[in-house]
VOGU-3710 file (C-alpha; in Angstrom, 3 decimals, decimal comma):
1> xxxxxxxxxx> -28,259/8,894/-3,181  -25,345/10,177/-6,196  -27,316/12,048/-9,494  -25,578/12,807/-12,585  -27,075/14,498/-15,601  -25,820/15,915/-19,322  -26,312/19,078/-20,464  -25,092/19,243/-23,764  -22,210/16,727/-25,294  -19,691/17,726/-22,794
11> xxxxxxxxxx> -20,362/18,810/-19,603  -22,033/17,110/-15,938  -23,085/18,183/-12,938  -23,024/15,307/-10,825  -25,107/16,003/-7,420  -24,515/14,331/-4,139  -26,536/13,580/-0,712  -25,975/15,678/2,357  -25,536/11,885/4,053  -22,695/10,786/1,737
21> xxxxxxxxxx> -20,755/14,354/2,035  -21,463/14,432/6,111  -19,940/10,535/5,653  -16,569/11,625/3,446  -16,589/14,128/6,028  -16,068/12,588/8,235  -14,219/10,010/6,706  -11,483/12,710/6,048  -11,403/14,023/9,344  -10,922/10,458/11,355
31> xxxxxxxxxx> -7,551/9,971/8,525  -6,120/13,360/9,346  -6,496/12,497/13,535  -5,261/8,931/12,986  -2,641/9,939/10,643  -1,035/12,723/13,487  -1,896/10,166/16,199  0,855/7,159/13,931  3,266/10,171/13,521  3,165/10,930/17,387
41> xxxxxxxxxx> 2,936/6,871/17,855  5,571/6,441/15,067  8,423/9,001/16,978  8,032/6,206/19,812  9,843/3,518/17,729  13,054/2,543/17,429  13,664/1,674/14,028  16,641/-0,532/12,383  16,492/-0,962/8,710  18,212/-3,921/6,802
51> xxxxxxxxxx> 18,572/-3,081/3,430  20,593/-0,717/1,090  18,468/2,596/1,673  20,575/5,286/0,299  20,634/3,166/-3,253  17,357/3,184/-3,171  17,234/6,676/-2,412  19,680/7,890/-5,471  17,127/6,349/-7,953  15,976/8,612/-10,436
61> xxxxxxxxxx> 13,456/5,655/-11,714  10,018/5,158/-10,092  9,746/2,498/-7,578  6,751/-0,292/-6,554  6,834/-0,656/-2,658  4,987/-3,592/-1,701  4,222/-4,749/1,710  1,103/-7,222/3,826  -1,520/-5,541/4,577  -1,416/-5,981/8,908
71> xxxxxxxxxx> 1,885/-4,469/8,414  0,843/-0,929/7,077  -0,217/1,010/10,178  3,745/3,132/11,139  4,558/2,548/7,234  3,675/6,154/6,807  6,159/7,180/9,193  8,672/4,678/8,958  8,382/5,551/4,760  8,916/9,607/5,404
81> xxxxxxxxxx> 12,033/8,637/8,120  13,283/6,228/5,295  12,441/8,288/2,289  12,662/12,256/2,942  12,611/13,512/-0,279  10,676/10,540/-2,388  6,862/10,575/-4,065  4,781/8,078/-3,645  1,209/6,870/-4,277  -1,204/4,173/-2,337
91> xxxxxxxxxx> -2,949/2,343/-3,689  -5,803/2,403/-1,739  -9,568/0,213/-1,659  -12,795/2,297/-3,331  -14,381/2,808/0,132  -14,979/5,117/3,330  -12,397/2,886/5,022  -10,393/4,593/1,075  -10,950/6,947/1,793  -10,288/7,530/6,097
101> xxxxxxxxxx> -6,463/5,983/4,493  -5,678/8,712/1,931  -6,171/10,954/4,182  -4,279/9,405/6,933  -0,947/9,179/4,746  -2,343/12,809/2,743  -0,203/13,821/6,716  3,367/12,434/5,975  2,378/14,609/2,708  1,803/10,679/0,310
111> xxxxxxxxxx> -1,189/10,653/-2,482  -3,739/8,046/-2,804  -5,395/6,526/-5,831  -8,872/4,757/-4,738  -9,763/1,348/-6,257  -9,479/-2,503/-6,158  -9,737/-5,568/-8,528  -13,750/-5,074/-8,106  -14,332/-1,274/-8,280  -12,698/1,058/-9,807
121> xxxxxxxxxx> -10,067/-1,146/-10,907  -9,383/0,489/-14,640  -9,529/3,961/-13,614  -7,300/2,934/-10,384  -4,171/1,338/-13,090  -4,677/4,707/-15,451  -3,970/7,123/-12,302  -1,511/4,425/-11,287  0,602/4,291/-14,431  -0,122/7,918/-14,529
131> xxxxxxxxxx> 1,509/8,578/-11,268  4,933/6,533/-12,282  5,117/8,433/-14,728  5,499/11,590/-12,888  7,817/10,287/-11,558  6,322/8,828/-8,529  6,998/5,373/-6,700  4,208/3,079/-6,314  2,685/2,198/-2,459  0,254/-1,725/-3,042
141> xxxxxxxxxx> -0,685/-4,000/-0,833  -0,971/-7,081/-2,518  -3,746/-8,718/-0,104  -5,984/-6,429/0,721  -8,459/-5,041/1,414  -9,807/-8,521/2,165  -7,533/-11,013/1,744  -6,688/-14,035/2,115  -3,917/-13,116/4,202  -0,579/-13,477/3,535
151> xxxxxxxxxx> -1,655/-14,487/-0,928  -0,323/-12,646/-3,601  -2,555/-11,194/-5,691  -2,055/-10,509/-9,415  -2,516/-6,925/-9,895  0,848/-5,801/-8,861  2,631/-7,912/-11,342  0,187/-6,653/-13,960  0,973/-2,865/-13,074  5,131/-4,271/-12,946
161> xxxxxxxxxx> 4,363/-5,747/-16,419  2,922/-2,163/-18,189  5,321/0,342/-16,026  8,832/-1,524/-16,365  9,321/-0,865/-12,842  11,276/-2,469/-10,489  9,518/-3,976/-7,845  10,742/-4,063/-3,743  9,416/-6,113/-1,421  9,270/-4,491/2,220
171> xxxxxxxxxx> 8,414/-6,621/5,107  8,034/-4,741/8,799  8,243/-6,457/11,697  6,810/-4,682/14,881  9,220/-6,817/17,801  5,947/-5,667/20,136  2,859/-5,002/19,282  -1,153/-5,769/19,357  -2,130/-8,274/17,422  -6,580/-7,749/16,604
181> xxxxxxxxxx> -9,246/-10,193/15,595  -9,743/-9,390/12,016  -9,384/-11,368/8,281  -5,384/-9,665/8,427  -4,564/-9,954/12,351  -3,662/-6,271/11,825  -0,716/-5,470/13,889  -0,277/-1,985/16,000  3,020/-1,799/17,518  3,907/-0,991/21,350
191> xxxxxxxxxx> 5,087/2,833/21,976  9,014/3,203/23,160  8,743/-0,661/21,042  11,043/-2,264/18,462  9,982/-2,536/14,244  12,417/-3,769/12,377  12,178/-2,747/8,578  13,481/-5,246/5,573  13,965/-4,445/2,459  15,182/-7,226/-0,978
201> xxxxxxxxxx> 16,389/-6,218/-3,341  14,191/-4,936/-6,100  12,497/-7,429/-7,997  12,627/-6,948/-12,117  9,117/-8,872/-14,075  9,651/-9,060/-18,320  6,941/-7,387/-19,648  6,230/-10,785/-21,384  5,662/-13,473/-19,319  2,743/-16,360/-19,771
211> xxxxxxxxxx> 0,572/-18,141/-17,552  2,816/-20,740/-15,792  5,261/-17,598/-15,873  3,415/-15,215/-14,646  2,387/-17,545/-11,344  5,793/-18,317/-10,654  6,585/-14,767/-10,788  3,758/-13,673/-8,873  4,966/-16,976/-6,264  8,140/-15,226/-6,150
221> xxxxxxxxxx> 7,523/-12,233/-4,809  4,938/-13,623/-2,427  7,705/-15,880/-0,635  9,763/-12,875/0,026  7,171/-11,242/1,320  6,985/-14,537/3,756  9,878/-14,667/4,651  10,200/-14,497/8,524  6,818/-14,436/8,817  5,505/-16,306/12,492
231> xxxxxxxxxx> 1,891/-16,538/11,750  1,883/-17,919/8,078  2,804/-21,033/8,737  0,151/-22,422/7,980  0,166/-21,772/4,698  3,716/-22,551/3,799  4,668/-24,728/6,802  7,404/-23,993/9,212  10,017/-23,326/7,982  9,322/-20,365/5,508
//
């Protein structure tokens, strides 16, 4: 239970229940532990990177990276290995799971913004724009946090329009992994297995688009992310 009371015109006090405090602390501890486990797992993985990482590292302008939700487990470790000096913030859900993820990525010196299309969306957009103005890359899972799987939500296109930042589609292929029975068929790479990271060429989205043009841009990015994915035949057919 959270209670807020105004004091005068400018000050306010927020009271949070002991249960909320315990839950939040537990989520942060769980996330930090998860982050260190990801680091240990990542150290065993054999990495193959396809794409011009050197050119992306040399860019002064921030970049928006997007990847599917079921590929994110090793992403913080892989990101830090590819981009040792770039700063970034990850968009997480405004929930306990978001707190866990934010604590996990902090292990890799990555930031987080809490929000989604349904909760704290406007505040998240403001925070993301502020982060990009401070030179930080933005990272999205455009089908998260609830799906549908492999369906790109329009938020990332809108952020690209308002910030003017290029989008890089990032596909992470775990060549040997466990697949969970979750909405996104979440993937956990097996220790000492190989992981392939494909970085596509940056895409620039025009600031002004009609509805049909906007949908074309959304589909273009979605199909780019779906390349070489073996479990999306039911959506686009076996040729994608």
